[in-house]
C-alpha positions as CSV (number, residue, x, y, z in Angstrom):
1,M,-4.6,6.5,0.6
2,A,-7.8,5.1,2.0
3,V,-8.1,2.7,-0.7
4,S,-4.5,1.3,0.0
5,I,-5.1,1.0,3.6
6,S,-8.2,-0.8,3.0
7,V,-6.6,-3.3,0.6
8,V,-3.7,-4.0,3.3
9,V,-6.2,-4.5,5.8
10,L,-8.1,-7.0,3.5
11,L,-5.1,-9.0,2.3
12,G,-3.8,-9.1,5.9
13,I,-7.1,-10.6,6.9
14,I,-6.9,-13.0,4.1
15,V,-3.3,-14.2,4.9
16,F,-4.3,-14.8,8.4
17,V,-7.2,-16.9,7.6
18,M,-5.1,-18.7,4.9
19,I,-2.3,-19.5,7.6
20,R,-5.0,-20.5,10.2
21,S,-6.6,-22.8,8.1
22,G,-3.4,-24.4,7.0
23,W,-3.5,-23.5,3.1
24,V,-0.5,-21.4,3.6
25,R,2.4,-22.2,6.1
26,L,4.0,-19.2,8.2
27,W,7.4,-19.1,6.5
28,P,6.2,-19.1,2.8
29,A,3.9,-16.3,4.0
30,L,6.9,-14.4,5.5
31,A,8.9,-15.0,2.2
32,C,5.9,-13.6,0.1
33,A,5.8,-10.5,2.4
34,G,9.4,-9.8,2.3
35,F,9.3,-10.2,-1.4
36,G,6.4,-7.6,-1.4
37,F,8.3,-5.3,0.8
38,F,11.4,-5.4,-1.4
39,L,9.4,-5.1,-4.5
40,A,7.9,-1.8,-3.3
41,S,11.3,-0.3,-3.4
42,T,12.0,-1.0,-7.1
43,G,11.2,0.8,-10.3
44,V,8.4,-1.3,-10.6
45,A,6.3,-0.2,-7.6
46,P,4.8,3.2,-9.4
47,V,3.5,0.9,-12.3
48,I,2.1,-1.7,-9.7
49,R,0.5,1.2,-7.6
50,D,-1.0,2.7,-10.9
51,T,-2.5,-0.5,-12.1
52,L,-4.0,-1.2,-8.8
53,G,-5.4,2.3,-8.7
54,A,-6.9,2.0,-12.0
55,V,-8.3,-1.4,-11.1
56,A,-9.9,0.0,-7.9
57,G,-11.4,2.9,-9.7
58,W,-12.8,0.6,-12.5
59,I,-14.4,-1.6,-9.6
60,A,-15.8,1.6,-7.7
61,R,-17.5,2.5,-10.9
62,I,-19.4,-0.7,-11.1
């Protein structure tokens, strides 16, 4: 749980900085957030979660 919360905070900061700097506009960022929200409710969500957990574990061992 702690890893997913920190990833959400980190990604939120990155998106905020990208919107403020002009690299990403607000509407495309909201569209991507909506896509991620709806993707999380599909059958692919456990695979994505397991993959990200494995990557986080791999990074933690370095």
